[in-house]
N, C-alpha and C positions, 0 to 999 in steps of 0.2 A: 819821546817814547815810541818805540817801533813795534809793529805787529809781526815782523818777520821773526822766524824762529832764531833764537840766540844759540850760538855754537861756540865751543872752545875745546882745546885739547885738555885732557886730564892733567897733563904736566903744567899747564898754565894755572890751574887751580892750586896746585902744590906750590908753584913758584910765586904767584901773585894772587893770593886768595881774595883780598879785598877788591881788586880790580875785576877779577873773574866773577865774583858774586854780584858786583855792580851791574854786570851784563844782564843778570837774572832780574834785578830790580828795575832795570830800564826797559824791560820787555813787557808788553801788555799781557802776555801769557804767563808771566811770572815763572818761566821755565827756561832751562838751559840744557842743551844736549852736550854731554862731555864725551869726546871721542877718545878711545883708548887704543893703543897699538896692540896690546896683548890680551884684549878681551872685548866683550860686548860693550857697546856704547852705554853710557849711563844718562839718566834724565834727572836733573836736580830741580827741585821746586821748593816753595815755602811750605811749611806744615799747614798753614792756614789754607793755602790753595789746594793742597792734596785733600784736606778735609772737605772743602767746598765741592770738589769733583765727586768725592764719594757720596756726599749728601745729595747732590743732584741726581746721580745715577740711582741711588737707593730710593729717593722719593719718586722718581719716574717709574721705577720698577714696581714699587708698592701701588702706585696709581693704576698701572696697567693690570696688575694681578687682581686688584679690587674690582676693576671694570670687568675682567673676565669672569670673576666669581658672581657678579651681580646680574649678569645677563648673558645667557648662552649665545645670543646673537653677536655679542662683542667678540667672541672667539671667531665666529664666522667672518666678521668684519675685519678683525686683525689679520686673519689668515689670508683674506683677499688683498690686503695692502702689504703683506710681508714681502712680496716680490719687489716692491719699491726699495726696500732696504737691502734685500738679498736677491738680486736679479736671477741668480742661478737656481732658485727654488722652482722656477718654471719647469725644470726637468723632473722634479719630484712628483710622484703620484699625489693626488689631493689629500688623502689621509696623512701622508708623510709630512706635508707642509704643516698640518695641524699638530702632529706629534713634535715637529721641530719647534713650533711656536711655544708649546707648553713646556718642553724641555728647556728652551731658551729662557723663558720667564721664570721657571722654577729655579734654574741655576743662577740667574741674575739676582733673584731675591735672596737666595742662600749666600751667594758670594758677597753681595754688598753688606749683608749682616756681619761679615767677617772683615769688611773694609777693603775688599779687593775685587777687581773685575777679571783677574787672571783665569779663573775657572771657565769663563765664557769662551775663551779662544779654542780650547779643544772641542767644545760643543759645536761651534761654528765650523771648525775644520772637518769634523767627522761628518756633519750633514752635507757640507760642500763636497766631500769625497763621494758621498752617496749620490748626490745630484750628478756628479761627473759620470758615475757608472750608468745612471739612467739616461744620460745624454747620448750614450752609445748603445742603441738597441741590441746589437749583437753581443756586446759585453754583458749587458744586463741579463739577456737571455741565458748566456753561459753561466753567469754567477747565480742565477735564480734556479737553475736546473739542479735537482737533487743529485748528489754524488755519493759514492761509497768510499769509505776509508777516511783516515785522518791525514791531512796534509801539513800538520804541524802548526806552530804558532804563526799568527798573522802579524805583520808589522803595523804598528799604530800609525794613524795618519800624521802627516807632517803638520805641526802647529806653527803658524806664523808668529813672529815676535809681536808682543803687545806694544802698543804705542804709549 
């Protein structure tokens, strides 16, 4: 059994399904990346493995939410360690780090109830874009200066693909 990520072409799955699925079973991650020529790569795993991942993320999220509700100091503590997970938060004002933490945990809790972590990616991407603005004091000053008029719709931040 290997711990290296298993990979195959989508056409291999079509042509040799048993051999290709065996790659998945022989991998400790119980996952297989399927490369496609005409589309985004796919990730194939067992239903049991997918349920385990969702359960772990959901349990961890519920634990952190309960901790935050039980003691206001927990929010302060988590806010102070958040830069370990997201180093770019160092560019955010202190209150914004707290807002990011709460939005992240609220979204994680709601998303895992639906069995997905996909809604977290836009939350992270939007806060990362905000941190990028704050990392450039001139840009932050220009963007925080009141303006007159409507400049039209803003482009949404680019959301990286989920793993």
